[in-house]
Biotite code that builds the C-alpha atoms (Angstrom):
import biotite.structure as struc

atoms = struc.array([
    struc.Atom([21.566, -1.753, 14.154], chain_id="A", res_id=1, res_name="MET", atom_name="CA", element="C"),
    struc.Atom([19.403, -0.742, 11.142], chain_id="A", res_id=2, res_name="PRO", atom_name="CA", element="C"),
    struc.Atom([15.705, -0.285, 11.804], chain_id="A", res_id=3, res_name="THR", atom_name="CA", element="C"),
    struc.Atom([13.478, -2.939, 10.241], chain_id="A", res_id=4, res_name="GLU", atom_name="CA", element="C"),
    struc.Atom([10.153, -1.557, 8.996], chain_id="A", res_id=5, res_name="VAL", atom_name="CA", element="C"),
    struc.Atom([7.194, -3.834, 8.336], chain_id="A", res_id=6, res_name="ARG", atom_name="CA", element="C"),
    struc.Atom([5.084, -2.295, 5.572], chain_id="A", res_id=7, res_name="LEU", atom_name="CA", element="C"),
    struc.Atom([1.790, -3.920, 4.602], chain_id="A", res_id=8, res_name="LEU", atom_name="CA", element="C"),
    struc.Atom([-0.051, -3.065, 1.381], chain_id="A", res_id=9, res_name="SER", atom_name="CA", element="C"),
    struc.Atom([-3.688, -4.178, 1.293], chain_id="A", res_id=10, res_name="TYR", atom_name="CA", element="C"),
    struc.Atom([-6.763, -3.581, -0.876], chain_id="A", res_id=11, res_name="ASN", atom_name="CA", element="C"),
    struc.Atom([-9.573, -3.818, 1.690], chain_id="A", res_id=12, res_name="ILE", atom_name="CA", element="C"),
    struc.Atom([-12.549, -3.389, -0.696], chain_id="A", res_id=13, res_name="ARG", atom_name="CA", element="C"),
    struc.Atom([-14.071, -0.508, 1.289], chain_id="A", res_id=14, res_name="SER", atom_name="CA", element="C"),
    struc.Atom([-14.475, -2.809, 4.311], chain_id="A", res_id=15, res_name="MET", atom_name="CA", element="C"),
    struc.Atom([-17.476, -4.462, 2.667], chain_id="A", res_id=16, res_name="ARG", atom_name="CA", element="C"),
    struc.Atom([-16.487, -7.952, 3.791], chain_id="A", res_id=17, res_name="ASP", atom_name="CA", element="C"),
    struc.Atom([-15.699, -9.500, 7.210], chain_id="A", res_id=18, res_name="ASP", atom_name="CA", element="C"),
    struc.Atom([-14.207, -6.591, 9.159], chain_id="A", res_id=19, res_name="THR", atom_name="CA", element="C"),
    struc.Atom([-13.311, -8.767, 12.145], chain_id="A", res_id=20, res_name="ALA", atom_name="CA", element="C"),
    struc.Atom([-11.293, -11.048, 9.848], chain_id="A", res_id=21, res_name="ALA", atom_name="CA", element="C"),
    struc.Atom([-9.717, -7.971, 8.255], chain_id="A", res_id=22, res_name="LEU", atom_name="CA", element="C"),
    struc.Atom([-8.548, -6.704, 11.631], chain_id="A", res_id=23, res_name="ALA", atom_name="CA", element="C"),
    struc.Atom([-7.162, -10.131, 12.532], chain_id="A", res_id=24, res_name="ARG", atom_name="CA", element="C"),
    struc.Atom([-5.180, -10.275, 9.288], chain_id="A", res_id=25, res_name="VAL", atom_name="CA", element="C"),
    struc.Atom([-3.673, -6.850, 9.899], chain_id="A", res_id=26, res_name="ILE", atom_name="CA", element="C"),
    struc.Atom([-2.829, -7.608, 13.531], chain_id="A", res_id=27, res_name="ARG", atom_name="CA", element="C"),
    struc.Atom([-1.207, -10.914, 12.537], chain_id="A", res_id=28, res_name="ALA", atom_name="CA", element="C"),
    struc.Atom([1.063, -9.031, 10.122], chain_id="A", res_id=29, res_name="CYS", atom_name="CA", element="C"),
    struc.Atom([2.024, -6.489, 12.821], chain_id="A", res_id=30, res_name="ALA", atom_name="CA", element="C"),
    struc.Atom([2.755, -3.652, 10.371], chain_id="A", res_id=31, res_name="PRO", atom_name="CA", element="C"),
    struc.Atom([4.562, -0.457, 11.271], chain_id="A", res_id=32, res_name="ASP", atom_name="CA", element="C"),
    struc.Atom([3.004, 1.090, 8.155], chain_id="A", res_id=33, res_name="VAL", atom_name="CA", element="C"),
    struc.Atom([-0.236, 0.042, 6.466], chain_id="A", res_id=34, res_name="LEU", atom_name="CA", element="C"),
    struc.Atom([-0.851, 1.213, 2.894], chain_id="A", res_id=35, res_name="CYS", atom_name="CA", element="C"),
    struc.Atom([-4.526, 0.723, 2.119], chain_id="A", res_id=36, res_name="VAL", atom_name="CA", element="C"),
    struc.Atom([-6.316, 0.728, -1.207], chain_id="A", res_id=37, res_name="GLN", atom_name="CA", element="C"),
    struc.Atom([-10.098, 1.036, -1.434], chain_id="A", res_id=38, res_name="GLU", atom_name="CA", element="C"),
    struc.Atom([-10.510, 2.535, 2.013], chain_id="A", res_id=39, res_name="ALA", atom_name="CA", element="C"),
    struc.Atom([-14.072, 3.626, 2.872], chain_id="A", res_id=40, res_name="PRO", atom_name="CA", element="C"),
    struc.Atom([-14.756, 6.928, 1.110], chain_id="A", res_id=41, res_name="ARG", atom_name="CA", element="C"),
    struc.Atom([-18.463, 7.681, 1.336], chain_id="A", res_id=42, res_name="PHE", atom_name="CA", element="C"),
    struc.Atom([-20.752, 8.870, 4.143], chain_id="A", res_id=43, res_name="LEU", atom_name="CA", element="C"),
    struc.Atom([-19.432, 7.791, 7.545], chain_id="A", res_id=44, res_name="GLY", atom_name="CA", element="C"),
    struc.Atom([-15.993, 6.837, 6.241], chain_id="A", res_id=45, res_name="TRP", atom_name="CA", element="C"),
    struc.Atom([-14.133, 8.434, 9.144], chain_id="A", res_id=46, res_name="ARG", atom_name="CA", element="C"),
    struc.Atom([-16.164, 6.435, 11.631], chain_id="A", res_id=47, res_name="ARG", atom_name="CA", element="C"),
    struc.Atom([-15.369, 3.177, 9.818], chain_id="A", res_id=48, res_name="ARG", atom_name="CA", element="C"),
    struc.Atom([-11.661, 4.007, 9.605], chain_id="A", res_id=49, res_name="VAL", atom_name="CA", element="C"),
    struc.Atom([-11.658, 4.875, 13.309], chain_id="A", res_id=50, res_name="ALA", atom_name="CA", element="C"),
    struc.Atom([-13.102, 1.429, 14.076], chain_id="A", res_id=51, res_name="ARG", atom_name="CA", element="C"),
    struc.Atom([-10.359, -0.194, 12.011], chain_id="A", res_id=52, res_name="LEU", atom_name="CA", element="C"),
    struc.Atom([-7.750, 1.882, 13.835], chain_id="A", res_id=53, res_name="ALA", atom_name="CA", element="C"),
    struc.Atom([-9.065, 0.774, 17.230], chain_id="A", res_id=54, res_name="ARG", atom_name="CA", element="C"),
    struc.Atom([-9.185, -2.863, 16.132], chain_id="A", res_id=55, res_name="ALA", atom_name="CA", element="C"),
    struc.Atom([-5.613, -2.872, 14.812], chain_id="A", res_id=56, res_name="THR", atom_name="CA", element="C"),
    struc.Atom([-3.783, -0.457, 17.114], chain_id="A", res_id=57, res_name="GLY", atom_name="CA", element="C"),
    struc.Atom([-2.871, 1.816, 14.206], chain_id="A", res_id=58, res_name="LEU", atom_name="CA", element="C"),
    struc.Atom([-3.696, 5.461, 13.536], chain_id="A", res_id=59, res_name="TYR", atom_name="CA", element="C"),
    struc.Atom([-4.672, 7.349, 10.386], chain_id="A", res_id=60, res_name="LEU", atom_name="CA", element="C"),
    struc.Atom([-1.827, 9.263, 8.733], chain_id="A", res_id=61, res_name="VAL", atom_name="CA", element="C"),
    struc.Atom([-3.344, 10.374, 5.425], chain_id="A", res_id=62, res_name="SER", atom_name="CA", element="C"),
    struc.Atom([-5.864, 9.516, 2.747], chain_id="A", res_id=63, res_name="GLY", atom_name="CA", element="C"),
    struc.Atom([-9.265, 7.884, 2.767], chain_id="A", res_id=64, res_name="GLY", atom_name="CA", element="C"),
    struc.Atom([-12.070, 9.764, 1.055], chain_id="A", res_id=65, res_name="ALA", atom_name="CA", element="C"),
    struc.Atom([-9.821, 12.775, 0.447], chain_id="A", res_id=66, res_name="SER", atom_name="CA", element="C"),
    struc.Atom([-7.514, 10.589, -1.671], chain_id="A", res_id=67, res_name="ALA", atom_name="CA", element="C"),
    struc.Atom([-10.445, 8.707, -3.277], chain_id="A", res_id=68, res_name="THR", atom_name="CA", element="C"),
    struc.Atom([-9.511, 5.429, -1.583], chain_id="A", res_id=69, res_name="GLY", atom_name="CA", element="C"),
    struc.Atom([-5.762, 5.117, -0.891], chain_id="A", res_id=70, res_name="PRO", atom_name="CA", element="C"),
    struc.Atom([-4.858, 5.562, 2.773], chain_id="A", res_id=71, res_name="MET", atom_name="CA", element="C"),
    struc.Atom([-1.825, 5.293, 5.046], chain_id="A", res_id=72, res_name="ILE", atom_name="CA", element="C"),
    struc.Atom([-1.978, 4.168, 8.683], chain_id="A", res_id=73, res_name="MET", atom_name="CA", element="C"),
    struc.Atom([0.894, 3.665, 11.114], chain_id="A", res_id=74, res_name="ALA", atom_name="CA", element="C"),
    struc.Atom([1.818, 2.148, 14.456], chain_id="A", res_id=75, res_name="ALA", atom_name="CA", element="C"),
    struc.Atom([2.189, 4.439, 17.483], chain_id="A", res_id=76, res_name="PRO", atom_name="CA", element="C"),
    struc.Atom([6.005, 4.237, 17.367], chain_id="A", res_id=77, res_name="ARG", atom_name="CA", element="C"),
    struc.Atom([6.045, 5.873, 13.928], chain_id="A", res_id=78, res_name="VAL", atom_name="CA", element="C"),
    struc.Atom([6.349, 9.661, 13.739], chain_id="A", res_id=79, res_name="LEU", atom_name="CA", element="C"),
    struc.Atom([4.833, 11.671, 10.880], chain_id="A", res_id=80, res_name="VAL", atom_name="CA", element="C"),
    struc.Atom([7.087, 14.319, 9.401], chain_id="A", res_id=81, res_name="GLU", atom_name="CA", element="C"),
    struc.Atom([4.604, 15.256, 6.677], chain_id="A", res_id=82, res_name="SER", atom_name="CA", element="C"),
    struc.Atom([1.429, 13.860, 5.138], chain_id="A", res_id=83, res_name="ALA", atom_name="CA", element="C"),
    struc.Atom([-0.870, 14.736, 2.300], chain_id="A", res_id=84, res_name="GLY", atom_name="CA", element="C"),
    struc.Atom([-3.321, 13.622, -0.374], chain_id="A", res_id=85, res_name="ASP", atom_name="CA", element="C"),
    struc.Atom([-3.342, 14.137, -4.118], chain_id="A", res_id=86, res_name="LEU", atom_name="CA", element="C"),
    struc.Atom([-5.964, 13.437, -6.771], chain_id="A", res_id=87, res_name="THR", atom_name="CA", element="C"),
    struc.Atom([-4.810, 12.348, -10.216], chain_id="A", res_id=88, res_name="LEU", atom_name="CA", element="C"),
    struc.Atom([-6.202, 13.668, -13.521], chain_id="A", res_id=89, res_name="PRO", atom_name="CA", element="C"),
    struc.Atom([-9.753, 12.448, -13.994], chain_id="A", res_id=90, res_name="TYR", atom_name="CA", element="C"),
    struc.Atom([-10.748, 10.127, -16.833], chain_id="A", res_id=91, res_name="THR", atom_name="CA", element="C"),
    struc.Atom([-14.421, 10.772, -17.689], chain_id="A", res_id=92, res_name="PRO", atom_name="CA", element="C"),
    struc.Atom([-16.638, 7.816, -16.931], chain_id="A", res_id=93, res_name="GLY", atom_name="CA", element="C"),
    struc.Atom([-14.124, 6.125, -14.628], chain_id="A", res_id=94, res_name="LEU", atom_name="CA", element="C"),
    struc.Atom([-13.509, 6.151, -10.893], chain_id="A", res_id=95, res_name="HIS", atom_name="CA", element="C"),
    struc.Atom([-11.346, 9.102, -9.813], chain_id="A", res_id=96, res_name="ARG", atom_name="CA", element="C"),
    struc.Atom([-7.883, 8.067, -8.663], chain_id="A", res_id=97, res_name="ARG", atom_name="CA", element="C"),
    struc.Atom([-5.665, 9.594, -6.008], chain_id="A", res_id=98, res_name="GLY", atom_name="CA", element="C"),
    struc.Atom([-2.695, 9.092, -3.712], chain_id="A", res_id=99, res_name="LEU", atom_name="CA", element="C"),
    struc.Atom([-2.072, 9.067, 0.024], chain_id="A", res_id=100, res_name="ALA", atom_name="CA", element="C"),
    struc.Atom([1.441, 10.250, 0.901], chain_id="A", res_id=101, res_name="THR", atom_name="CA", element="C"),
    struc.Atom([3.645, 10.605, 3.962], chain_id="A", res_id=102, res_name="ALA", atom_name="CA", element="C"),
    struc.Atom([7.214, 11.031, 5.134], chain_id="A", res_id=103, res_name="VAL", atom_name="CA", element="C"),
    struc.Atom([7.683, 8.948, 8.267], chain_id="A", res_id=104, res_name="LEU", atom_name="CA", element="C"),
    struc.Atom([10.399, 8.718, 10.911], chain_id="A", res_id=105, res_name="ARG", atom_name="CA", element="C"),
    struc.Atom([11.377, 5.662, 12.901], chain_id="A", res_id=106, res_name="PHE", atom_name="CA", element="C"),
    struc.Atom([13.426, 4.953, 16.019], chain_id="A", res_id=107, res_name="ALA", atom_name="CA", element="C"),
    struc.Atom([17.054, 5.741, 15.372], chain_id="A", res_id=108, res_name="GLY", atom_name="CA", element="C"),
    struc.Atom([16.180, 8.493, 12.922], chain_id="A", res_id=109, res_name="GLY", atom_name="CA", element="C"),
    struc.Atom([15.649, 6.930, 9.470], chain_id="A", res_id=110, res_name="PRO", atom_name="CA", element="C"),
    struc.Atom([13.125, 8.651, 7.201], chain_id="A", res_id=111, res_name="ARG", atom_name="CA", element="C"),
    struc.Atom([10.897, 6.845, 4.739], chain_id="A", res_id=112, res_name="LEU", atom_name="CA", element="C"),
    struc.Atom([8.709, 8.422, 2.068], chain_id="A", res_id=113, res_name="ALA", atom_name="CA", element="C"),
    struc.Atom([5.573, 6.395, 1.371], chain_id="A", res_id=114, res_name="VAL", atom_name="CA", element="C"),
    struc.Atom([2.887, 6.594, -1.308], chain_id="A", res_id=115, res_name="VAL", atom_name="CA", element="C"),
    struc.Atom([-0.197, 4.375, -1.339], chain_id="A", res_id=116, res_name="SER", atom_name="CA", element="C"),
    struc.Atom([-1.862, 4.153, -4.740], chain_id="A", res_id=117, res_name="CYS", atom_name="CA", element="C"),
    struc.Atom([-4.543, 2.309, -6.691], chain_id="A", res_id=118, res_name="HIS", atom_name="CA", element="C"),
    struc.Atom([-4.094, 2.513, -10.440], chain_id="A", res_id=119, res_name="LEU", atom_name="CA", element="C"),
    struc.Atom([-7.033, 2.233, -12.812], chain_id="A", res_id=120, res_name="GLY", atom_name="CA", element="C"),
    struc.Atom([-8.557, -0.632, -14.745], chain_id="A", res_id=121, res_name="LEU", atom_name="CA", element="C"),
    struc.Atom([-7.673, 0.758, -18.177], chain_id="A", res_id=122, res_name="ARG", atom_name="CA", element="C"),
    struc.Atom([-4.167, 0.438, -19.543], chain_id="A", res_id=123, res_name="ASP", atom_name="CA", element="C"),
    struc.Atom([-4.152, 3.934, -21.048], chain_id="A", res_id=124, res_name="ALA", atom_name="CA", element="C"),
    struc.Atom([-5.052, 5.539, -17.729], chain_id="A", res_id=125, res_name="GLU", atom_name="CA", element="C"),
    struc.Atom([-2.410, 3.535, -15.877], chain_id="A", res_id=126, res_name="ARG", atom_name="CA", element="C"),
    struc.Atom([0.233, 4.677, -18.373], chain_id="A", res_id=127, res_name="ARG", atom_name="CA", element="C"),
    struc.Atom([-0.883, 8.281, -17.880], chain_id="A", res_id=128, res_name="ARG", atom_name="CA", element="C"),
    struc.Atom([-0.926, 8.126, -14.093], chain_id="A", res_id=129, res_name="HIS", atom_name="CA", element="C"),
    struc.Atom([2.221, 6.054, -13.415], chain_id="A", res_id=130, res_name="ALA", atom_name="CA", element="C"),
    struc.Atom([4.733, 8.862, -14.134], chain_id="A", res_id=131, res_name="PRO", atom_name="CA", element="C"),
    struc.Atom([2.703, 11.245, -11.967], chain_id="A", res_id=132, res_name="LEU", atom_name="CA", element="C"),
    struc.Atom([2.852, 8.740, -9.101], chain_id="A", res_id=133, res_name="VAL", atom_name="CA", element="C"),
    struc.Atom([6.630, 8.426, -9.501], chain_id="A", res_id=134, res_name="ALA", atom_name="CA", element="C"),
    struc.Atom([6.958, 12.219, -9.591], chain_id="A", res_id=135, res_name="ASP", atom_name="CA", element="C"),
    struc.Atom([4.983, 12.576, -6.359], chain_id="A", res_id=136, res_name="ARG", atom_name="CA", element="C"),
    struc.Atom([7.091, 9.960, -4.580], chain_id="A", res_id=137, res_name="LEU", atom_name="CA", element="C"),
    struc.Atom([10.290, 11.722, -5.651], chain_id="A", res_id=138, res_name="ALA", atom_name="CA", element="C"),
    struc.Atom([8.899, 15.118, -4.606], chain_id="A", res_id=139, res_name="ALA", atom_name="CA", element="C"),
    struc.Atom([8.588, 13.907, -1.009], chain_id="A", res_id=140, res_name="LEU", atom_name="CA", element="C"),
    struc.Atom([12.336, 14.398, -0.814], chain_id="A", res_id=141, res_name="GLY", atom_name="CA", element="C"),
    struc.Atom([13.486, 11.298, 1.067], chain_id="A", res_id=142, res_name="ALA", atom_name="CA", element="C"),
    struc.Atom([16.076, 9.040, -0.617], chain_id="A", res_id=143, res_name="PRO", atom_name="CA", element="C"),
    struc.Atom([14.466, 5.984, 1.001], chain_id="A", res_id=144, res_name="ALA", atom_name="CA", element="C"),
    struc.Atom([11.026, 5.802, -0.605], chain_id="A", res_id=145, res_name="ALA", atom_name="CA", element="C"),
    struc.Atom([8.328, 3.187, -1.158], chain_id="A", res_id=146, res_name="VAL", atom_name="CA", element="C"),
    struc.Atom([5.349, 2.976, -3.502], chain_id="A", res_id=147, res_name="LEU", atom_name="CA", element="C"),
    struc.Atom([2.790, 0.412, -2.375], chain_id="A", res_id=148, res_name="ALA", atom_name="CA", element="C"),
    struc.Atom([-0.468, -0.393, -4.041], chain_id="A", res_id=149, res_name="GLY", atom_name="CA", element="C"),
    struc.Atom([-2.878, -2.190, -6.267], chain_id="A", res_id=150, res_name="ASP", atom_name="CA", element="C"),
    struc.Atom([-1.397, -1.575, -9.720], chain_id="A", res_id=151, res_name="LEU", atom_name="CA", element="C"),
    struc.Atom([-4.178, -3.479, -11.534], chain_id="A", res_id=152, res_name="ASN", atom_name="CA", element="C"),
    struc.Atom([-1.662, -5.156, -13.820], chain_id="A", res_id=153, res_name="GLU", atom_name="CA", element="C"),
    struc.Atom([0.880, -7.937, -13.636], chain_id="A", res_id=154, res_name="ASP", atom_name="CA", element="C"),
    struc.Atom([4.668, -7.360, -13.617], chain_id="A", res_id=155, res_name="PRO", atom_name="CA", element="C"),
    struc.Atom([5.784, -6.597, -17.148], chain_id="A", res_id=156, res_name="GLY", atom_name="CA", element="C"),
    struc.Atom([2.802, -4.344, -17.803], chain_id="A", res_id=157, res_name="GLY", atom_name="CA", element="C"),
    struc.Atom([3.292, -0.831, -19.119], chain_id="A", res_id=158, res_name="ALA", atom_name="CA", element="C"),
    struc.Atom([2.885, 0.909, -15.745], chain_id="A", res_id=159, res_name="ALA", atom_name="CA", element="C"),
    struc.Atom([5.189, -1.580, -14.009], chain_id="A", res_id=160, res_name="PHE", atom_name="CA", element="C"),
    struc.Atom([7.845, -0.976, -16.676], chain_id="A", res_id=161, res_name="ARG", atom_name="CA", element="C"),
    struc.Atom([7.471, 2.784, -16.468], chain_id="A", res_id=162, res_name="LEU", atom_name="CA", element="C"),
    struc.Atom([7.850, 2.796, -12.693], chain_id="A", res_id=163, res_name="LEU", atom_name="CA", element="C"),
    struc.Atom([10.924, 0.567, -13.012], chain_id="A", res_id=164, res_name="ALA", atom_name="CA", element="C"),
    struc.Atom([12.398, 3.033, -15.505], chain_id="A", res_id=165, res_name="SER", atom_name="CA", element="C"),
    struc.Atom([12.106, 5.697, -12.789], chain_id="A", res_id=166, res_name="ARG", atom_name="CA", element="C"),
    struc.Atom([14.327, 3.687, -10.448], chain_id="A", res_id=167, res_name="GLY", atom_name="CA", element="C"),
    struc.Atom([11.650, 1.858, -8.472], chain_id="A", res_id=168, res_name="LEU", atom_name="CA", element="C"),
    struc.Atom([12.535, -1.770, -7.789], chain_id="A", res_id=169, res_name="ARG", atom_name="CA", element="C"),
    struc.Atom([10.040, -4.614, -7.314], chain_id="A", res_id=170, res_name="ASP", atom_name="CA", element="C"),
    struc.Atom([10.489, -5.791, -3.706], chain_id="A", res_id=171, res_name="ALA", atom_name="CA", element="C"),
    struc.Atom([9.152, -9.282, -4.488], chain_id="A", res_id=172, res_name="TRP", atom_name="CA", element="C"),
    struc.Atom([11.779, -9.757, -7.195], chain_id="A", res_id=173, res_name="GLU", atom_name="CA", element="C"),
    struc.Atom([14.522, -8.594, -4.835], chain_id="A", res_id=174, res_name="LEU", atom_name="CA", element="C"),
    struc.Atom([13.640, -10.803, -1.842], chain_id="A", res_id=175, res_name="ALA", atom_name="CA", element="C"),
    struc.Atom([10.634, -13.116, -2.321], chain_id="A", res_id=176, res_name="PRO", atom_name="CA", element="C"),
    struc.Atom([9.160, -14.280, 0.958], chain_id="A", res_id=177, res_name="GLU", atom_name="CA", element="C"),
    struc.Atom([5.790, -15.984, 1.414], chain_id="A", res_id=178, res_name="GLY", atom_name="CA", element="C"),
    struc.Atom([3.277, -16.202, -1.412], chain_id="A", res_id=179, res_name="GLY", atom_name="CA", element="C"),
    struc.Atom([3.503, -14.439, -4.759], chain_id="A", res_id=180, res_name="GLU", atom_name="CA", element="C"),
    struc.Atom([-0.023, -14.037, -6.153], chain_id="A", res_id=181, res_name="PHE", atom_name="CA", element="C"),
    struc.Atom([-2.515, -11.610, -4.620], chain_id="A", res_id=182, res_name="THR", atom_name="CA", element="C"),
    struc.Atom([-5.739, -11.774, -6.632], chain_id="A", res_id=183, res_name="SER", atom_name="CA", element="C"),
    struc.Atom([-8.345, -13.056, -6.188], chain_id="A", res_id=184, res_name="PRO", atom_name="CA", element="C"),
    struc.Atom([-8.070, -13.927, -2.497], chain_id="A", res_id=185, res_name="ALA", atom_name="CA", element="C"),
    struc.Atom([-10.069, -17.156, -2.827], chain_id="A", res_id=186, res_name="ALA", atom_name="CA", element="C"),
    struc.Atom([-7.756, -18.560, -5.516], chain_id="A", res_id=187, res_name="GLY", atom_name="CA", element="C"),
    struc.Atom([-4.881, -16.199, -6.298], chain_id="A", res_id=188, res_name="PRO", atom_name="CA", element="C"),
    struc.Atom([-3.417, -16.396, -9.779], chain_id="A", res_id=189, res_name="GLU", atom_name="CA", element="C"),
    struc.Atom([-2.215, -12.836, -10.474], chain_id="A", res_id=190, res_name="ARG", atom_name="CA", element="C"),
    struc.Atom([0.306, -10.504, -8.808], chain_id="A", res_id=191, res_name="ARG", atom_name="CA", element="C"),
    struc.Atom([-1.343, -7.118, -9.296], chain_id="A", res_id=192, res_name="ILE", atom_name="CA", element="C"),
    struc.Atom([-0.479, -5.764, -5.821], chain_id="A", res_id=193, res_name="ASP", atom_name="CA", element="C"),
    struc.Atom([3.116, -4.712, -5.259], chain_id="A", res_id=194, res_name="ALA", atom_name="CA", element="C"),
    struc.Atom([5.639, -2.854, -3.152], chain_id="A", res_id=195, res_name="VAL", atom_name="CA", element="C"),
    struc.Atom([8.249, -0.890, -5.131], chain_id="A", res_id=196, res_name="LEU", atom_name="CA", element="C"),
    struc.Atom([11.186, 0.901, -3.558], chain_id="A", res_id=197, res_name="CYS", atom_name="CA", element="C"),
    struc.Atom([14.156, 3.118, -4.325], chain_id="A", res_id=198, res_name="THR", atom_name="CA", element="C"),
    struc.Atom([17.788, 2.029, -4.239], chain_id="A", res_id=199, res_name="GLN", atom_name="CA", element="C"),
    struc.Atom([18.194, 3.493, -0.735], chain_id="A", res_id=200, res_name="ALA", atom_name="CA", element="C"),
    struc.Atom([15.809, 0.888, 0.711], chain_id="A", res_id=201, res_name="VAL", atom_name="CA", element="C"),
    struc.Atom([17.088, -2.591, 1.582], chain_id="A", res_id=202, res_name="THR", atom_name="CA", element="C"),
    struc.Atom([14.450, -5.281, 1.067], chain_id="A", res_id=203, res_name="VAL", atom_name="CA", element="C"),
    struc.Atom([14.696, -8.100, 3.602], chain_id="A", res_id=204, res_name="LEU", atom_name="CA", element="C"),
    struc.Atom([11.635, -9.965, 2.357], chain_id="A", res_id=205, res_name="GLY", atom_name="CA", element="C"),
    struc.Atom([8.394, -9.331, 0.464], chain_id="A", res_id=206, res_name="CYS", atom_name="CA", element="C"),
    struc.Atom([5.300, -11.336, -0.399], chain_id="A", res_id=207, res_name="GLY", atom_name="CA", element="C"),
    struc.Atom([1.914, -12.543, 0.785], chain_id="A", res_id=208, res_name="VAL", atom_name="CA", element="C"),
    struc.Atom([2.401, -13.163, 4.507], chain_id="A", res_id=209, res_name="PRO", atom_name="CA", element="C"),
    struc.Atom([2.006, -16.611, 6.014], chain_id="A", res_id=210, res_name="GLU", atom_name="CA", element="C"),
    struc.Atom([1.051, -15.440, 9.512], chain_id="A", res_id=211, res_name="GLU", atom_name="CA", element="C"),
    struc.Atom([-2.712, -14.785, 9.035], chain_id="A", res_id=212, res_name="PRO", atom_name="CA", element="C"),
    struc.Atom([-5.193, -17.669, 9.120], chain_id="A", res_id=213, res_name="ALA", atom_name="CA", element="C"),
    struc.Atom([-6.120, -18.740, 5.554], chain_id="A", res_id=214, res_name="PRO", atom_name="CA", element="C"),
    struc.Atom([-9.822, -18.486, 6.402], chain_id="A", res_id=215, res_name="ALA", atom_name="CA", element="C"),
    struc.Atom([-9.348, -14.884, 7.529], chain_id="A", res_id=216, res_name="ASP", atom_name="CA", element="C"),
    struc.Atom([-7.458, -14.021, 4.340], chain_id="A", res_id=217, res_name="LEU", atom_name="CA", element="C"),
    struc.Atom([-10.353, -15.317, 2.246], chain_id="A", res_id=218, res_name="ARG", atom_name="CA", element="C"),
    struc.Atom([-13.021, -13.604, 4.348], chain_id="A", res_id=219, res_name="ALA", atom_name="CA", element="C"),
    struc.Atom([-11.387, -10.200, 4.848], chain_id="A", res_id=220, res_name="ALA", atom_name="CA", element="C"),
    struc.Atom([-11.447, -8.877, 1.264], chain_id="A", res_id=221, res_name="THR", atom_name="CA", element="C"),
    struc.Atom([-10.978, -9.966, -2.358], chain_id="A", res_id=222, res_name="ASP", atom_name="CA", element="C"),
    struc.Atom([-7.204, -9.301, -2.427], chain_id="A", res_id=223, res_name="HIS", atom_name="CA", element="C"),
    struc.Atom([-4.370, -10.820, -0.433], chain_id="A", res_id=224, res_name="LEU", atom_name="CA", element="C"),
    struc.Atom([-2.022, -8.436, 1.384], chain_id="A", res_id=225, res_name="PRO", atom_name="CA", element="C"),
    struc.Atom([1.638, -7.865, 0.565], chain_id="A", res_id=226, res_name="VAL", atom_name="CA", element="C"),
    struc.Atom([4.054, -7.596, 3.493], chain_id="A", res_id=227, res_name="LEU", atom_name="CA", element="C"),
    struc.Atom([7.482, -6.058, 2.926], chain_id="A", res_id=228, res_name="ALA", atom_name="CA", element="C"),
    struc.Atom([10.234, -6.092, 5.524], chain_id="A", res_id=229, res_name="ARG", atom_name="CA", element="C"),
    struc.Atom([12.440, -3.112, 4.780], chain_id="A", res_id=230, res_name="LEU", atom_name="CA", element="C"),
    struc.Atom([15.417, -1.193, 6.098], chain_id="A", res_id=231, res_name="THR", atom_name="CA", element="C"),
    struc.Atom([15.346, 2.514, 5.147], chain_id="A", res_id=232, res_name="PRO", atom_name="CA", element="C"),
])
């Protein structure tokens, strides 16, 4: 039987909000893989990430401060074949952007390449960085591959279109499940957070999960999470 992988993508706003609610949201989603954006990245960031790991039963795979915010965590059953961080070309005056990457193995042997990213606020920077993100995902060398992140633009934007032109499919469009809009958490009206995948990945369902308590979703951070159920 194919292995189902639960991948959660979540902008956690540097854990500046209700961290107990954040942990409850993540536990309710029961992810095998957690792709974080805006992980803690300043003094004491490892300590804060370690607390999140203990509270959720996950472990750090890659990213955090070394990737300028994107981070990948995983459940104990997930094996790490490779992991790494990458910083993207800097735009003067803006926040530096980077990627957390990993190739993961699951029970039964399937491999899944994963990149967690957080694209910039300016359209020109997103257009410049999007092909580099796609290149990095392809360079991981696994046919089944997923890009998860805060893209800072709605579907149909330039970066979305560029990533689609590189063969990455919008998991929500393939199998919508749960809510669609992710921002802002208190009254979502935009879908700027997404999970994109290659043709080798089967999408069983993707969207804002219904399992967490609505009050926890509002208190945890300013974005709603995206949960994708996938078969590599």
